N, C-alpha and C positions, 0 to 999 in steps of 0.2 A: 699243387704242395708240394714242398720243399721234404722228402721224408726224414733226412737227416736235421733238419732244423724242428721239426717236431719230435722228433726221438728226444733232443738237446729237452727241450721244454718241458717234455713231461717227466724226463725221466735225470738232465743233469741236476749236479750240485752247482747252486752259487744264487744267485737274485738278476730281479731286473730293474736297469736301471735306467729313470723317468729323466729325459731329457729334452720335456716335452711342455718349458714354459710357451703361451702364447700369446698375440698380440696386447693381450690386456694384462698379463701378468709379468710380462717383459720386464717394463719398466723397473719392477719391484725385482725379477733375479739380476737384473744388471746392476741394481742401488747394492744388493745385499753381494754382489761380487766385486763393487769398488768402484764402481760407473755411476757418477751422477748425472741428470736430466738434462744438463747444460755441457753434457759430452757431447749428445745427437740433436739434431735439429729436425730430422723427420721419421716417417717408419723404416725406411730403404738403411739410415746412416742404427739406426734402432738394431734394425733386426744383421746387419754388418756385424757389429758388436756383437750380440749373442752368439753368432755362427764364430764368432774367435772363440769364446769363450768355449764353445762345445766343442769345437775343433782342438780346443787345448786339454778338454777332458779325453776324448776320446781317441786322442793320438797317444798321448801318455803313458807309458810300457806299464804302469798298473793296470788300467783299463783293459784286461785282457779276459779270455775266457777262463781262467784256471779259477777266477770268481765270479764271471760275468755274463750269464746266459743271454740275455739279448737285453735292446737300449729301444725306450720307447720316443720319436722322435714329434715334432710339431711340423706340419704339411710345408712354412718357408726352409726349413731344416734338410726334407725331402728332395726337395726343389736342388738347394744348391752342393757342391762340391767340396772331400777334401782331396785334397791334391788332383789328381785327373780324373778320379769317381765318384760318382752320386755318391751320397751317405749310406744310404744302403748297402751299396754294393761295397763300399771302403771297409763298413762293419762288422759284412760274412767273410770278404775274402781277405783282410788284412787282420782281422782281429779273432774270426770263428764266434761272431757275436750275435745273434739273431735280432732282423730291424722289425720295430712296431709303427705304429702312425696313429697321432691323438687323429680323432676326426670331428668331436663334437664344437660347437661354434660357440658352447659356454653355457649359464643356465638364465633359466627363466626365471620372475619372480618367483617369491613364497608362498602356494598356494596347499593348503589342506597339507600343512608342517613338512614340503618338500619340494626342492626344486629342480624340475622338469629341465631336461635338454632342451635347450630353443632348436626350432626347426636347423636340419641340415641341407642347404642349398645344393644342388645338383652332386647329391650324393654318389648314384651312379659312376657318373664322370669321374667323381675322387675316388672313388674305388678300383675304378679300371685302369688311371695313374699309378695308383696305391702298386697293381698287380705288375706293370710296365716298370717299375723303378722296383722291381724284387723285393717287397715288403714282404712280410710272412702273416702282419696280423694287425689289428689296429685296436685303438680304445675309447672309449665316451664315458666321460662322468656327469654322475646325478648327484645330488645329496639331501642325503634323511635329518632334518630338524631336532622333527618331534615323530612321537611316536603314535601316529595318525594312521589308523588298518586302512585305509580308502585311499590317502596319497602316498605312501609305498607301495597298494596293489599298481596305483599306475603307475611309479616312477617303474617300479622292478617290470611293467607290461613293456613301456615304452621301450627301457634295455633290449629285451631280447626281441620285440616287433623288431626293431633298426641291426639286430644281432642276427638274425637268421637274415635278412639280404643280406648282410659280410660274408658271412658263411656261404651262401649262395655265388656269391663273387670268387669265390674262392680262397678268401684270406681268414681268418681266427677271429674274434670278436674278442674283446679284455670289458667283460661287461664289465662297470664299475660304481656301485650303487653304494655311495660314502655315505658314511653316518658319523654325522657331527662329534668328535670326541667332547664337545661341550658341550653338549646336550644335557638337557635333568634328566633324562629317560633314554638315557643310551641305548641299556640293556633290553629295557622293552623292544625299542626298535629294532633290534637286533634278531628279538626272537619274531618279530612280524615279519622281517625280511629275508630271515634264510625261511620263514613256512613259503612266503611269495618268489622266490625261490627256486623251492623245492618240486614248488606247482607247474614253472615254468617249464624247468627239468624234464620233469615228467612229461610235458607234451612235446618233445622235441625227438626227430626221426634220428635213429638212433646212430645214425653216419654223421651227426652234428656236432664239433666239437666246439666247446668256448671256454675261458679262461675267465675267472671272478678276480676282483680288486675290491679288495673289501677292507675296512677299517681295523684293528687288531683289537678284537673281541674283549670285552668285557670278562667272562668267563673264559680261561683260559680252552683252547684248543673246541670253542663252538661249532667252528666249522669246520671239523676232522672230516666228518661221516660225508661232508658234502664230497668229499675229493675221490673219496670212492666212488663218485656215481661215473659211469662211462660216459656220459657226455662232457665231463669236467678233465680238462687235460691239464690247468693247474693252477692252485688259487693261491695268490700273492697278496702281500698286505700293501697297504700305504701309510705314510708316516705320519698325515693326518694333522700336521701340526704341532706335533712332539720334536722335541729336539733329538738329534741324534742317540745320544746316549738312553735318554726315555726311550723312544723307538726300540732301540736295540734289543733293552731288556724287557720289552713287555714282549717284543716277535720271541727271542729265546725262549718263552714260557708259552709257548704252541708251535707243539711239532707238528713239521712239514710245510710249516706255513713259511713262503721265502719272503724274503722284501722285492721291494719296489717303489723305492723312495727315490725323491726329488729335490728336495730342502734338506731332506735328513743326507742327503748323498754329497750336496755341493756345501754344506756348512765349513765354511774355515775359509772357502776358496777365497780367493782376492786377485786383481788386474796386476797390482804392484807388488805381488808375492815374487822372488826368483822361481828358478826352475826348479832349485832344489829345495825352497818353502814347498813349492805346488806340489813335487811331486811328493813329498812326505808328507803331507795333510791327507791329497788324493788318496794314496795308497794305503796309509791309515783308517780312514772312510771306508775305502772298500773291505781292508780285514775287517775291520767289525763289524761291518753289518753281514758280510759274508759269514762268520760265524755264529751270528745270532742266526742264520738264516736256514744254517746245516744241521741245526739240534733237530 
């Protein structure tokens, strides 16, 4: 484990950029970027285009360690290069930005008010490759739709069971039990979620470190006491479908909670923009998300 990276994630000022749209969400991400489905005819062409988009973001002068602590990558991105370096190496060596990897394979169907993660085939092999590619940590997402105590218990249990395997492989797991921002009982779900997270943290070995990626809570600073747990390296927030301005406003009301935004980060960026237009849009987005993260 890289101590410099560990210290940066634990105490650094900034946020984590989520650049991890996967196979299922890539067409939507490209469409928002101004590239329609008729611009590519197969997955390889699609992934080439999305890598060009991510490369344009990562190599931008505004994308730097002054504001950004880490970046979450999709597996396909980890295996590709920026210039003559693999993406994770470029991030750390050229940008001083800590690389993470999304490892989940999507969501199962709704059951007991939640969507668990689908099985992750060849998990050990993937984690080994991540270590070899100098990845620092991993991210995996599941979703809570309803305040169902049994469903939430199983979801958090699944997250931590896999998280322990990730930690054993020498990586830092980002536990991401997203609460749907449109849930009619979001606040109740958050109470159940926090209780289950606390139970799982209490059962961890003292040397195991995890990160939590959570929806911005209904009640300001609701998760703040979890930040003092010795097993928790950092708590970050997903934008969850909020616009950038909405997400920033809500985030700023939660002391020491930092962003890990995806759609809210890339909002307004298009392939058709000139470099000057693209740079200005990305710079403004990074600055506003950073400001909301250091409140």
